[in-house]
MMTF fields as JSON, N, C-alpha, C and O atoms, coordinates in Angstrom:
{
  "mmtfVersion": "1.0.0",
  "mmtfProducer": "UNKNOWN",
  "numBonds": 435,
  "numAtoms": 436,
  "numGroups": 109,
  "numChains": 1,
  "numModels": 1,
  "chainsPerModel": [1],
  "groupsPerChain": [109],
  "chainIdList": ["A"],
  "bondAtomList": [4, 2, 8, 6, 12, 10, 16, 14, 20, 18, 24, 22, 28, 26, 32, 30, 36, 34, 40, 38, 44, 42, 48, 46, 52, 50, 56, 54, 60, 58, 64, 62, 68, 66, 72, 70, 76, 74, 80, 78, 84, 82, 88, 86, 92, 90, 96, 94, 100, 98, 104, 102, 108, 106, 112, 110, 116, 114, 120, 118, 124, 122, 128, 126, 132, 130, 136, 134, 140, 138, 144, 142, 148, 146, 152, 150, 156, 154, 160, 158, 164, 162, 168, 166, 172, 170, 176, 174, 180, 178, 184, 182, 188, 186, 192, 190, 196, 194, 200, 198, 204, 202, 208, 206, 212, 210, 216, 214, 220, 218, 224, 222, 228, 226, 232, 230, 236, 234, 240, 238, 244, 242, 248, 246, 252, 250, 256, 254, 260, 258, 264, 262, 268, 266, 272, 270, 276, 274, 280, 278, 284, 282, 288, 286, 292, 290, 296, 294, 300, 298, 304, 302, 308, 306, 312, 310, 316, 314, 320, 318, 324, 322, 328, 326, 332, 330, 336, 334, 340, 338, 344, 342, 348, 346, 352, 350, 356, 354, 360, 358, 364, 362, 368, 366, 372, 370, 376, 374, 380, 378, 384, 382, 388, 386, 392, 390, 396, 394, 400, 398, 404, 402, 408, 406, 412, 410, 416, 414, 420, 418, 424, 422, 428, 426, 432, 430],
  "bondOrderList": [1, 1, 1, 1, 1, 1, 1, 1, 1, 1, 1, 1, 1, 1, 1, 1, 1, 1, 1, 1, 1, 1, 1, 1, 1, 1, 1, 1, 1, 1, 1, 1, 1, 1, 1, 1, 1, 1, 1, 1, 1, 1, 1, 1, 1, 1, 1, 1, 1, 1, 1, 1, 1, 1, 1, 1, 1, 1, 1, 1, 1, 1, 1, 1, 1, 1, 1, 1, 1, 1, 1, 1, 1, 1, 1, 1, 1, 1, 1, 1, 1, 1, 1, 1, 1, 1, 1, 1, 1, 1, 1, 1, 1, 1, 1, 1, 1, 1, 1, 1, 1, 1, 1, 1, 1, 1, 1, 1],
  "groupList": [{"groupName": "MET", "atomNameList": ["N", "CA", "C", "O"], "elementList": ["N", "C", "C", "O"], "formalChargeList": [0, 0, 0, 0], "bondAtomList": [1, 0, 2, 1, 3, 2], "bondOrderList": [1, 1, 2], "singleLetterCode": "M", "chemCompType": "L-PEPTIDE LINKING"}, {"groupName": "ILE", "atomNameList": ["N", "CA", "C", "O"], "elementList": ["N", "C", "C", "O"], "formalChargeList": [0, 0, 0, 0], "bondAtomList": [1, 0, 2, 1, 3, 2], "bondOrderList": [1, 1, 2], "singleLetterCode": "I", "chemCompType": "L-PEPTIDE LINKING"}, {"groupName": "SER", "atomNameList": ["N", "CA", "C", "O"], "elementList": ["N", "C", "C", "O"], "formalChargeList": [0, 0, 0, 0], "bondAtomList": [1, 0, 2, 1, 3, 2], "bondOrderList": [1, 1, 2], "singleLetterCode": "S", "chemCompType": "L-PEPTIDE LINKING"}, {"groupName": "ASP", "atomNameList": ["N", "CA", "C", "O"], "elementList": ["N", "C", "C", "O"], "formalChargeList": [0, 0, 0, 0], "bondAtomList": [1, 0, 2, 1, 3, 2], "bondOrderList": [1, 1, 2], "singleLetterCode": "D", "chemCompType": "L-PEPTIDE LINKING"}, {"groupName": "VAL", "atomNameList": ["N", "CA", "C", "O"], "elementList": ["N", "C", "C", "O"], "formalChargeList": [0, 0, 0, 0], "bondAtomList": [1, 0, 2, 1, 3, 2], "bondOrderList": [1, 1, 2], "singleLetterCode": "V", "chemCompType": "L-PEPTIDE LINKING"}, {"groupName": "ARG", "atomNameList": ["N", "CA", "C", "O"], "elementList": ["N", "C", "C", "O"], "formalChargeList": [0, 0, 0, 0], "bondAtomList": [1, 0, 2, 1, 3, 2], "bondOrderList": [1, 1, 2], "singleLetterCode": "R", "chemCompType": "L-PEPTIDE LINKING"}, {"groupName": "GLY", "atomNameList": ["N", "CA", "C", "O"], "elementList": ["N", "C", "C", "O"], "formalChargeList": [0, 0, 0, 0], "bondAtomList": [1, 0, 2, 1, 3, 2], "bondOrderList": [1, 1, 2], "singleLetterCode": "G", "chemCompType": "PEPTIDE LINKING"}, {"groupName": "TYR", "atomNameList": ["N", "CA", "C", "O"], "elementList": ["N", "C", "C", "O"], "formalChargeList": [0, 0, 0, 0], "bondAtomList": [1, 0, 2, 1, 3, 2], "bondOrderList": [1, 1, 2], "singleLetterCode": "Y", "chemCompType": "L-PEPTIDE LINKING"}, {"groupName": "ASN", "atomNameList": ["N", "CA", "C", "O"], "elementList": ["N", "C", "C", "O"], "formalChargeList": [0, 0, 0, 0], "bondAtomList": [1, 0, 2, 1, 3, 2], "bondOrderList": [1, 1, 2], "singleLetterCode": "N", "chemCompType": "L-PEPTIDE LINKING"}, {"groupName": "THR", "atomNameList": ["N", "CA", "C", "O"], "elementList": ["N", "C", "C", "O"], "formalChargeList": [0, 0, 0, 0], "bondAtomList": [1, 0, 2, 1, 3, 2], "bondOrderList": [1, 1, 2], "singleLetterCode": "T", "chemCompType": "L-PEPTIDE LINKING"}, {"groupName": "LEU", "atomNameList": ["N", "CA", "C", "O"], "elementList": ["N", "C", "C", "O"], "formalChargeList": [0, 0, 0, 0], "bondAtomList": [1, 0, 2, 1, 3, 2], "bondOrderList": [1, 1, 2], "singleLetterCode": "L", "chemCompType": "L-PEPTIDE LINKING"}, {"groupName": "GLU", "atomNameList": ["N", "CA", "C", "O"], "elementList": ["N", "C", "C", "O"], "formalChargeList": [0, 0, 0, 0], "bondAtomList": [1, 0, 2, 1, 3, 2], "bondOrderList": [1, 1, 2], "singleLetterCode": "E", "chemCompType": "L-PEPTIDE LINKING"}, {"groupName": "LYS", "atomNameList": ["N", "CA", "C", "O"], "elementList": ["N", "C", "C", "O"], "formalChargeList": [0, 0, 0, 0], "bondAtomList": [1, 0, 2, 1, 3, 2], "bondOrderList": [1, 1, 2], "singleLetterCode": "K", "chemCompType": "L-PEPTIDE LINKING"}, {"groupName": "ALA", "atomNameList": ["N", "CA", "C", "O"], "elementList": ["N", "C", "C", "O"], "formalChargeList": [0, 0, 0, 0], "bondAtomList": [1, 0, 2, 1, 3, 2], "bondOrderList": [1, 1, 2], "singleLetterCode": "A", "chemCompType": "L-PEPTIDE LINKING"}, {"groupName": "PHE", "atomNameList": ["N", "CA", "C", "O"], "elementList": ["N", "C", "C", "O"], "formalChargeList": [0, 0, 0, 0], "bondAtomList": [1, 0, 2, 1, 3, 2], "bondOrderList": [1, 1, 2], "singleLetterCode": "F", "chemCompType": "L-PEPTIDE LINKING"}, {"groupName": "HIS", "atomNameList": ["N", "CA", "C", "O"], "elementList": ["N", "C", "C", "O"], "formalChargeList": [0, 0, 0, 0], "bondAtomList": [1, 0, 2, 1, 3, 2], "bondOrderList": [1, 1, 2], "singleLetterCode": "H", "chemCompType": "L-PEPTIDE LINKING"}, {"groupName": "PRO", "atomNameList": ["N", "CA", "C", "O"], "elementList": ["N", "C", "C", "O"], "formalChargeList": [0, 0, 0, 0], "bondAtomList": [1, 0, 2, 1, 3, 2], "bondOrderList": [1, 1, 2], "singleLetterCode": "P", "chemCompType": "L-PEPTIDE LINKING"}, {"groupName": "CYS", "atomNameList": ["N", "CA", "C", "O"], "elementList": ["N", "C", "C", "O"], "formalChargeList": [0, 0, 0, 0], "bondAtomList": [1, 0, 2, 1, 3, 2], "bondOrderList": [1, 1, 2], "singleLetterCode": "C", "chemCompType": "L-PEPTIDE LINKING"}, {"groupName": "TRP", "atomNameList": ["N", "CA", "C", "O"], "elementList": ["N", "C", "C", "O"], "formalChargeList": [0, 0, 0, 0], "bondAtomList": [1, 0, 2, 1, 3, 2], "bondOrderList": [1, 1, 2], "singleLetterCode": "W", "chemCompType": "L-PEPTIDE LINKING"}, {"groupName": "GLN", "atomNameList": ["N", "CA", "C", "O"], "elementList": ["N", "C", "C", "O"], "formalChargeList": [0, 0, 0, 0], "bondAtomList": [1, 0, 2, 1, 3, 2], "bondOrderList": [1, 1, 2], "singleLetterCode": "Q", "chemCompType": "L-PEPTIDE LINKING"}],
  "groupTypeList": [0, 1, 2, 2, 3, 4, 1, 5, 6, 7, 8, 3, 9, 10, 1, 10, 7, 0, 10, 10, 11, 5, 3, 2, 7, 6, 7, 11, 1, 2, 12, 8, 1, 5, 9, 10, 2, 11, 11, 12, 7, 1, 0, 12, 11, 9, 9, 10, 7, 2, 13, 14, 9, 5, 10, 11, 12, 8, 6, 7, 1, 15, 2, 14, 14, 12, 11, 11, 11, 2, 14, 6, 12, 5, 5, 9, 7, 7, 5, 1, 9, 16, 11, 6, 10, 0, 7, 7, 5, 11, 12, 17, 13, 11, 18, 19, 4, 9, 19, 11, 4, 4, 8, 12, 14, 1, 12, 11, 10],
  "groupIdList": [1, 2, 3, 4, 5, 6, 7, 8, 9, 10, 11, 12, 13, 14, 15, 16, 17, 18, 19, 20, 21, 22, 23, 24, 25, 26, 27, 28, 29, 30, 31, 32, 33, 34, 35, 36, 37, 38, 39, 40, 41, 42, 43, 44, 45, 46, 47, 48, 49, 50, 51, 52, 53, 54, 55, 56, 57, 58, 59, 60, 61, 62, 63, 64, 65, 66, 67, 68, 69, 70, 71, 72, 73, 74, 75, 76, 77, 78, 79, 80, 81, 82, 83, 84, 85, 86, 87, 88, 89, 90, 91, 92, 93, 94, 95, 96, 97, 98, 99, 100, 101, 102, 103, 104, 105, 106, 107, 108, 109],
  "secStructList": [7, 7, 7, 2, 2, 2, 2, 4, 4, 4, 2, 2, 2, 2, 2, 2, 2, 2, 2, 1, 1, 1, 7, 3, 3, 2, 2, 2, 2, 2, 2, 2, 2, 2, 2, 2, 6, 6, 6, 1, 7, 7, 7, 7, 2, 2, 2, 2, 2, 2, 2, 2, 2, 2, 2, 2, 2, 6, 6, 1, 3, 3, 3, 3, 3, 3, 3, 7, 6, 6, 6, 7, 7, 3, 3, 3, 3, 3, 3, 3, 7, 2, 2, 2, 2, 2, 2, 2, 2, 2, 2, 2, 2, 2, 2, 2, 2, 2, 2, 2, 2, 2, 2, 6, 6, 7, 7, 7, 7],
  "xCoordList": [-126.886, -126.849, -127.362, -128.365, -126.684, -127.066, -128.048, -127.832, -129.099, -130.068, -129.403, -128.662, -129.666, -129.091, -129.602, -128.92, -130.794, -131.321, -130.455, -130.263, -129.94, -129.132, -127.803, -127.344, -127.197, -125.836, -125.76, -124.675, -126.885, -126.933, -126.091, -125.383, -126.159, -125.427, -123.926, -123.187, -123.467, -122.03, -121.42, -120.276, -122.172, -121.612, -120.392, -119.387, -120.491, -119.359, -118.126, -117.006, -118.347, -117.251, -116.578, -115.351, -117.377, -116.831, -115.992, -114.899, -116.504, -115.779, -114.48, -113.425, -114.558, -113.351, -112.313, -111.114, -112.772, -111.856, -111.079, -109.87, -111.787, -111.151, -110.116, -109.242, -110.21, -109.274, -108.148, -107.285, -108.138, -107.106, -105.706, -104.762, -105.572, -104.261, -103.821, -102.637, -104.802, -104.429, -105.65, -106.794, -105.375, -106.42, -107.067, -106.437, -108.333, -109.024, -110.159, -110.455, -110.783, -111.903, -113.149, -113.06, -114.283, -115.573, -115.717, -116.055, -115.469, -115.664, -114.765, -115.202, -113.521, -112.582, -113.04, -112.957, -113.515, -114.011, -115.207, -115.269, -116.139, -117.33, -116.951, -117.465, -116.053, -115.61, -114.911, -115.124, -114.082, -113.357, -114.287, -114.067, -115.318, -116.309, -117.032, -117.239, -117.403, -118.093, -117.204, -117.67, -115.931, -114.992, -114.716, -114.775, -114.414, -114.078, -115.258, -115.065, -116.469, -117.663, -118.055, -119.083, -117.247, -117.515, -118.884, -119.647, -119.17, -120.418, -121.665, -122.782, -121.49, -122.64, -123.209, -124.336, -122.429, -122.93, -122.453, -121.259, -123.407, -123.118, -123.681, -124.894, -122.779, -123.197, -123.645, -122.887, -124.874, -125.398, -124.632, -124.127, -124.553, -123.815, -124.379, -123.619, -125.705, -126.311, -125.94, -125.697, -125.898, -125.513, -124.066, -123.742, -123.203, -121.784, -121.542, -120.828, -122.127, -121.845, -122.526, -122.014, -123.663, -124.251, -123.402, -123.29, -122.802, -121.885, -120.643, -120.172, -120.104, -118.94, -119.27, -118.474, -120.437, -120.856, -120.948, -120.44, -121.588, -121.744, -120.387, -120.11, -119.555, -118.242, -117.369, -116.652, -117.436, -116.63, -117.181, -116.417, -118.492, -119.123, -118.739, -118.55, -118.624, -118.269, -116.763, -116.321, -115.985, -114.533, -113.82, -112.67, -114.489, -113.897, -113.079, -112.194, -113.385, -112.596, -112.349, -113.016, -111.384, -111.049, -111.025, -110.437, -111.649, -111.625, -110.644, -110.41, -110.081, -109.166, -109.171, -109.527, -108.77, -108.728, -107.337, -106.329, -107.315, -106.051, -106.18, -107.16, -105.192, -105.188, -104.827, -103.853, -105.597, -105.298, -104.375, -104.762, -103.163, -102.161, -102.586, -102.402, -103.151, -103.495, -104.742, -104.895, -105.628, -106.871, -106.88, -107.674, -106.009, -105.956, -107.153, -107.423, -107.877, -109.006, -108.85, -108.073, -109.601, -109.523, -110.526, -111.686, -110.065, -110.942, -110.94, -109.963, -112.059, -112.122, -111.655, -112.218, -110.614, -110.074, -110.47, -110.784, -110.45, -110.81, -109.68, -109.021, -109.477, -108.453, -109.073, -109.791, -108.794, -109.288, -108.506, -107.3, -109.184, -108.544, -108.291, -108.804, -107.509, -107.337, -108.678, -108.861, -109.612, -110.939, -111.685, -112.428, -111.476, -112.091, -111.564, -112.307, -110.29, -109.696, -110.283, -110.565, -110.465, -111.096, -112.531, -112.957, -113.268, -114.65, -114.697, -115.57, -113.773, -113.694, -113.5, -114.167, -112.597, -112.349, -113.594, -113.906, -114.302, -115.54, -116.588, -117.25, -116.735, -117.721, -117.352, -118.237, -116.052, -115.617, -115.957, -116.414, -115.737, -116.081, -117.596, -118.067, -118.345, -119.8, -120.257, -121.188, -119.607, -119.963, -119.756, -120.569, -118.689, -118.414, -119.568, -120.012, -120.035, -121.153, -122.43, -123.188, -122.661, -123.841, -123.851, -124.879, -122.716, -122.599, -122.901, -123.617, -122.358, -122.592, -124.08, -124.602, -124.753, -126.182, -126.989, -127.798, -126.787, -127.568, -127.295, -128.213, -126.051, -125.714, -126.484, -126.703, -126.887, -127.666, -129.061, -129.73, -129.49, -130.824, -130.8, -131.837, -129.633, -129.497, -129.411, -128.615, -130.244, -130.309, -130.385, -131.157, -129.579, -129.655, -130.939, -131.209, -131.714, -132.965, -132.883, -133.838],
  "yCoordList": [101.27, 101.436, 100.158, 99.593, 99.709, 98.504, 98.881, 99.858, 98.127, 98.341, 98.06, 97.087, 98.904, 98.691, 97.396, 96.805, 96.945, 95.672, 94.497, 93.544, 94.565, 93.474, 93.355, 92.244, 94.451, 94.437, 94.596, 94.519, 94.814, 95.114, 94.156, 94.602, 92.876, 91.898, 91.932, 91.24, 92.745, 92.799, 94.18, 94.416, 95.089, 96.405, 96.277, 96.961, 95.401, 95.206, 94.729, 95.162, 93.83, 93.297, 94.41, 94.47, 95.287, 96.399, 97.317, 97.733, 97.622, 98.506, 97.846, 98.48, 96.58, 95.882, 95.8, 95.923, 95.594, 95.579, 96.887, 96.891, 97.999, 99.313, 99.518, 100.377, 98.736, 98.88, 97.843, 97.855, 96.958, 95.917, 96.508, 96.043, 97.516, 98.089, 99.173, 99.308, 99.947, 101.061, 101.574, 101.336, 102.272, 102.904, 104.005, 104.578, 104.281, 105.307, 105.901, 105.429, 106.939, 107.606, 107.513, 107.168, 107.817, 107.599, 108.141, 107.393, 109.428, 110.023, 109.366, 109.101, 109.103, 108.484, 107.064, 106.672, 106.311, 104.96, 105.017, 104.269, 105.891, 106.052, 106.436, 105.865, 107.403, 107.872, 106.746, 106.592, 105.963, 104.874, 103.739, 103.123, 103.458, 102.45, 102.917, 102.147, 104.167, 104.754, 104.679, 104.308, 105.032, 105.02, 103.6, 103.323, 102.698, 101.32, 100.608, 99.76, 100.959, 100.353, 101.058, 100.738, 102.005, 102.788, 103.465, 103.477, 104.027, 104.77, 103.886, 104.402, 102.565, 101.654, 101.417, 100.943, 101.748, 101.625, 102.819, 103.107, 103.498, 104.649, 104.329, 104.231, 104.167, 103.831, 105.108, 106.072, 105.094, 106.246, 106.438, 105.48, 107.683, 108.026, 107.288, 106.801, 107.204, 106.507, 105.02, 104.429, 104.424, 103.018, 102.829, 101.894, 103.722, 103.653, 103.739, 102.908, 104.73, 104.934, 103.901, 103.586, 103.37, 102.282, 101.025, 100.234, 100.831, 99.695, 99.864, 98.894, 101.083, 101.323, 100.95, 100.3, 101.362, 101.064, 99.561, 99.048, 98.862, 97.402, 96.69, 95.796, 97.087, 96.458, 96.672, 95.767, 97.86, 98.135, 97.369, 96.822, 97.334, 96.595, 95.112, 94.482, 94.56, 93.15, 92.892, 91.747, 93.956, 93.802, 93.642, 93.204, 93.993, 93.819, 95.029, 94.914, 96.178, 97.377, 98.102, 97.857, 98.993, 99.83, 101.267, 101.543, 102.175, 103.586, 104.351, 104.004, 105.395, 106.262, 107.631, 107.77, 108.636, 109.994, 110.301, 109.84, 111.092, 111.495, 112.947, 113.331, 113.74, 115.147, 115.242, 114.637, 115.984, 116.223, 117.428, 118.543, 117.196, 118.263, 119.414, 120.579, 119.1, 120.159, 120.946, 122.107, 120.317, 120.987, 121.417, 122.271, 120.837, 121.181, 120.705, 121.233, 119.712, 119.181, 117.679, 117.021, 117.17, 115.763, 114.945, 115.332, 113.804, 112.889, 111.544, 111.161, 110.831, 109.465, 108.537, 108.504, 107.784, 106.793, 105.408, 105.203, 104.465, 103.087, 102.167, 102.406, 101.108, 100.108, 98.73, 98.473, 97.843, 96.471, 95.728, 95.929, 94.877, 94.069, 92.659, 92.311, 91.847, 90.446, 89.709, 88.889, 89.999, 89.396, 89.875, 89.116, 91.144, 91.707, 91.058, 90.85, 90.741, 90.064, 88.658, 88.215, 87.964, 86.63, 86.743, 85.955, 87.726, 87.942, 88.274, 87.783, 89.096, 89.442, 88.183, 88.004, 87.328, 86.079, 85.187, 84.574, 85.121, 84.329, 84.88, 84.117, 86.201, 86.823, 86.619, 86.466, 86.616, 86.359, 84.93, 84.692, 83.978, 82.572, 82.434, 81.735, 83.098, 83.075, 83.647, 83.125, 84.71, 85.314, 84.328, 84.273, 83.559, 82.577, 81.569, 81.23, 81.108, 80.152, 80.838, 80.261, 82.052, 82.811, 82.969, 82.762, 83.333, 83.484, 82.177, 82.168, 81.086, 79.776, 79.45, 78.999, 79.68, 79.36, 80.271, 79.782, 81.567, 82.508, 82.29, 82.376, 82.012, 81.782, 80.595, 80.556, 79.649, 78.512, 78.948, 78.226, 80.121, 80.61, 81.808, 82.422, 82.142, 83.252, 82.664, 81.767, 83.192, 82.642, 83.801, 84.742, 83.713, 84.706, 84.468, 83.338, 85.479, 85.346, 86.137, 86.149],
  "zCoordList": [113.439, 114.884, 115.54, 115.105, 116.569, 117.304, 118.409, 119.126, 118.545, 119.614, 120.961, 121.101, 121.935, 123.271, 123.891, 124.728, 123.494, 124.0, 123.56, 124.316, 122.351, 121.809, 122.544, 122.812, 122.864, 123.387, 124.912, 125.488, 125.551, 126.981, 127.834, 128.736, 127.567, 128.372, 128.179, 128.879, 127.219, 126.943, 127.151, 126.763, 127.757, 128.075, 128.989, 128.796, 129.977, 130.885, 130.122, 130.396, 129.161, 128.359, 127.565, 127.492, 126.973, 126.197, 127.078, 126.693, 128.245, 129.174, 129.631, 129.634, 130.015, 130.47, 129.348, 129.599, 128.124, 126.982, 126.905, 126.671, 127.104, 127.011, 128.114, 127.994, 129.179, 130.307, 130.275, 131.153, 129.297, 129.236, 129.081, 129.72, 128.246, 127.93, 128.907, 129.217, 129.387, 130.28, 131.035, 130.647, 132.104, 132.902, 132.053, 131.164, 132.349, 131.57, 132.402, 133.499, 131.864, 132.533, 131.649, 130.471, 132.22, 131.579, 130.177, 129.26, 129.986, 128.667, 127.629, 126.509, 127.989, 127.057, 126.673, 125.509, 127.653, 127.392, 126.444, 125.469, 126.729, 125.898, 124.47, 123.508, 124.341, 123.025, 122.259, 121.057, 122.943, 122.279, 121.85, 120.807, 122.64, 122.25, 120.992, 120.055, 120.989, 119.825, 118.576, 117.498, 118.728, 117.605, 117.124, 115.927, 118.064, 117.696, 117.023, 116.153, 117.432, 116.823, 115.526, 114.929, 115.099, 113.887, 113.962, 112.997, 115.136, 115.384, 115.366, 115.33, 115.389, 115.363, 116.757, 116.902, 117.774, 119.139, 119.942, 120.022, 120.527, 121.381, 122.757, 122.941, 123.722, 125.08, 125.793, 125.906, 126.265, 126.986, 128.286, 128.872, 128.725, 129.942, 131.156, 131.993, 131.255, 132.4, 132.387, 133.439, 131.202, 131.063, 131.489, 132.221, 131.027, 131.333, 132.84, 133.401, 133.489, 134.91, 135.801, 136.876, 135.381, 136.174, 136.016, 136.953, 134.841, 134.642, 135.514, 136.107, 135.6, 136.466, 137.908, 138.586, 138.368, 139.74, 139.964, 140.961, 139.053, 139.147, 139.081, 139.881, 138.134, 137.975, 139.212, 139.639, 139.775, 140.976, 142.181, 142.975, 142.311, 143.418, 143.37, 144.41, 142.157, 141.991, 142.03, 141.934, 142.169, 142.274, 140.943, 140.906, 139.845, 138.517, 138.069, 137.221, 138.645, 138.381, 139.692, 140.697, 139.657, 140.812, 140.309, 139.263, 141.028, 140.629, 141.506, 142.663, 140.925, 141.661, 140.995, 139.825, 141.764, 141.233, 140.711, 141.246, 139.653, 139.054, 138.62, 137.981, 138.969, 138.563, 137.088, 136.64, 136.353, 134.943, 134.862, 135.209, 134.404, 134.351, 133.447, 133.8, 132.29, 131.343, 131.751, 131.373, 132.519, 132.911, 134.373, 134.766, 135.166, 136.573, 137.374, 138.453, 136.864, 137.631, 137.809, 137.116, 138.745, 139.111, 138.313, 138.172, 137.791, 137.069, 137.776, 138.42, 137.641, 138.143, 137.041, 135.947, 137.354, 136.42, 136.894, 138.066, 135.971, 136.276, 135.825, 134.813, 136.606, 136.32, 136.48, 137.447, 135.531, 135.619, 136.698, 136.844, 137.448, 138.494, 137.949, 136.886, 138.661, 138.225, 138.116, 137.217, 139.027, 138.963, 137.721, 137.098, 137.37, 136.176, 134.91, 133.951, 134.913, 133.762, 133.609, 132.495, 134.726, 134.678, 134.156, 133.31, 134.667, 134.239, 132.747, 132.031, 132.279, 130.861, 130.013, 128.994, 130.435, 129.7, 129.676, 128.655, 130.807, 130.869, 129.902, 129.198, 129.87, 128.986, 127.516, 126.673, 127.201, 125.816, 125.414, 124.296, 126.316, 126.035, 125.87, 124.973, 126.731, 126.633, 125.29, 124.675, 124.838, 123.557, 122.412, 121.49, 122.46, 121.408, 121.309, 120.212, 122.439, 122.453, 121.964, 121.185, 122.416, 121.987, 120.475, 119.83, 119.919, 118.469, 117.742, 116.74, 118.246, 117.627, 117.59, 116.57, 118.703, 118.785, 117.862, 117.073, 117.946, 117.136, 115.652, 114.836, 115.296, 113.882, 113.284, 112.073, 114.101, 113.605, 113.147, 112.408, 113.586, 113.254, 112.315, 112.066, 111.796, 110.843, 109.437, 109.159, 108.58, 107.226, 106.228, 106.407, 105.191, 104.108, 103.333, 102.924, 103.128, 102.369, 101.069, 100.292]
}
């Protein structure tokens, strides 16, 4: 399991990644992050929804309501914006540099 302290600065990146291919809603995004990380990272609901608020406030995502045909209830869906795509690319580049720096201090013992 990954410590939330280690990955905190990249929660936005994970969420934006999940929105690259298609619009999605909170539970589905959370479940897909958990699955893709092979259960090594589980994003708490409070973390997820505070990230949605921050990302939307910054113009990186857009929320909208969609009726669920099978359940007959309304869900909040999220869509990445062009600004969000730029931000995602910046965070990926930043991650590459972060990895390079940290790898210089990792040693097999």
